[in-house]
C-alpha positions as CSV (number, residue, x, y, z in Angstrom):
1,M,12.0,12.2,-6.0
2,G,9.2,11.6,-8.5
3,A,6.0,12.8,-8.0
4,R,4.0,9.4,-7.9
5,R,6.7,8.0,-5.5
6,R,6.5,10.7,-3.4
7,G,2.3,10.1,-3.6
8,R,2.8,7.0,-2.6
9,E,4.9,7.5,0.2
10,T,2.0,9.8,1.8
11,A,-0.7,7.2,1.2
12,L,1.4,4.5,3.3
13,K,1.9,7.4,6.5
14,I,-1.5,7.9,6.0
15,L,-2.5,4.4,5.9
16,Y,-0.4,3.6,8.4
17,S,-1.6,6.0,10.5
18,M,-5.3,5.2,10.2
19,D,-4.6,1.6,10.8
20,L,-2.9,2.8,14.4
21,N,-5.7,5.0,15.0
22,P,-8.8,4.4,13.3
23,G,-10.5,7.3,12.9
24,P,-12.2,9.4,9.9
25,A,-10.3,9.5,6.7
26,Q,-10.7,12.6,5.7
27,D,-8.9,13.9,9.1
28,V,-5.9,11.8,8.7
29,C,-5.3,12.8,5.2
30,K,-6.1,16.7,6.2
31,R,-3.1,15.7,9.0
32,A,-1.0,14.0,6.4
33,Q,-1.1,17.0,4.0
34,E,0.0,19.3,7.0
35,W,3.2,16.9,7.3
36,G,5.3,18.5,4.5
37,Q,5.5,20.4,1.7
38,I,4.0,18.0,-1.2
39,P,3.4,19.5,-4.3
40,A,0.2,18.6,-5.4
41,N,0.1,15.8,-8.4
42,S,1.7,14.1,-5.1
43,K,-0.9,14.7,-2.5
44,Q,-3.8,13.9,-5.4
45,F,-1.9,11.0,-6.3
46,A,-1.7,10.0,-2.7
47,L,-5.7,10.6,-1.8
48,E,-6.4,8.8,-4.7
49,L,-4.7,5.5,-3.5
50,V,-5.6,5.7,-0.2
51,E,-9.3,6.3,-1.6
52,G,-9.0,3.2,-3.7
53,T,-7.4,1.2,-0.9
54,L,-10.0,1.6,1.7
55,E,-13.0,1.6,-0.9
56,R,-11.8,-2.4,-1.2
57,L,-10.1,-2.9,1.6
58,D,-11.9,-6.0,2.4
59,A,-11.3,-7.7,-1.0
60,I,-7.6,-6.5,-0.6
61,D,-7.2,-8.0,2.6
62,G,-8.4,-11.1,1.5
63,L,-6.1,-11.0,-1.6
64,I,-3.2,-10.7,1.1
65,R,-5.1,-13.4,3.2
66,D,-5.0,-15.9,0.5
67,A,-0.9,-15.2,-0.1
68,S,0.3,-15.4,2.8
69,L,0.3,-18.6,3.7
70,K,1.7,-18.5,7.3
71,W,0.7,-15.7,8.2
72,E,-2.6,-13.5,9.7
73,I,-3.2,-10.2,8.6
74,G,-3.6,-8.8,11.6
75,R,-0.3,-10.6,13.2
76,M,2.2,-8.6,10.5
77,A,4.0,-5.3,11.2
78,A,1.9,-2.6,10.5
79,V,4.0,-1.3,8.2
80,D,4.4,-4.5,6.2
81,R,0.6,-4.6,6.1
82,N,0.1,-1.4,5.0
83,V,2.6,-1.3,2.1
84,L,1.0,-4.6,0.9
85,R,-2.5,-3.0,0.8
86,L,-1.6,-0.2,-1.2
87,A,0.0,-2.1,-3.8
88,V,-2.8,-4.9,-4.1
89,S,-4.6,-1.8,-4.3
90,E,-2.5,-1.0,-7.0
91,L,-2.0,-4.3,-8.6
92,T,-5.9,-4.6,-8.7
93,A,-7.4,-0.4,-10.0
94,G,-6.7,-1.3,-13.3
95,K,-5.2,2.1,-14.3
96,G,-2.7,1.0,-16.5
97,I,0.4,1.0,-14.3
98,P,3.1,-1.8,-14.8
99,V,3.3,-4.3,-12.6
100,R,6.5,-4.8,-11.9
101,V,6.9,-0.8,-11.4
102,I,3.8,-1.4,-8.7
103,L,6.2,-4.0,-6.9
104,D,9.6,-2.8,-7.1
105,E,7.8,0.6,-5.2
106,A,6.3,-1.6,-2.6
107,I,9.9,-3.3,-2.1
108,E,11.5,0.2,-1.5
109,L,8.7,1.3,0.8
110,A,9.1,-1.9,2.9
111,K,12.8,-1.8,3.0
112,K,12.5,2.2,3.7
113,Y,10.0,2.2,6.5
114,G,10.0,-1.6,7.3
115,G,12.0,-3.7,8.9
116,D,15.5,-5.7,8.2
117,E,13.0,-8.5,6.5
118,S,10.0,-6.3,5.2
119,G,11.4,-5.9,2.2
120,T,11.9,-9.8,1.1
121,F,8.7,-10.2,3.1
122,V,6.3,-7.4,0.9
123,N,8.3,-9.3,-2.2
124,G,6.8,-12.8,-1.5
125,I,3.4,-12.3,-0.7
126,L,2.9,-9.3,-3.8
127,D,4.4,-12.6,-5.6
128,R,2.0,-14.9,-4.9
129,V,-1.0,-12.2,-5.1
130,R,0.5,-11.2,-8.7
131,L,0.3,-14.9,-9.6
132,N,-3.4,-15.2,-8.0
133,L,-4.5,-12.8,-10.3
134,E,-3.0,-13.8,-13.3
135,M,-4.6,-17.8,-12.8
136,D,-7.9,-15.7,-12.1
137,S,-7.8,-13.6,-15.1
């Protein structure tokens, strides 16, 4: 598994954990680092993703809310909600990661950790977020 994919998986686990058990991000990140042998570059990438997501959480949730026509964020499955947050954070971070890569990685995370329909759900929402971001540019 690539370093970035491992970093995204770790970041998802951290965000998911914080979503269900709110607490200081530093504590959750420290516990996450104890979950397994994570290469240093994956760990660093995960922490950057988590920090970027948490810093802009209200804006990220707003973009998801605008794109999710019939779904309230609080009623989404926790895995789906946090996969979306992670992907939207990457889409809006301006780090030069190709959009297709971000979308593909998010869909794979949703399929791996979410329910039967999570991949399709995440794909639909992220596609609308992408279109909304393109229209705003």
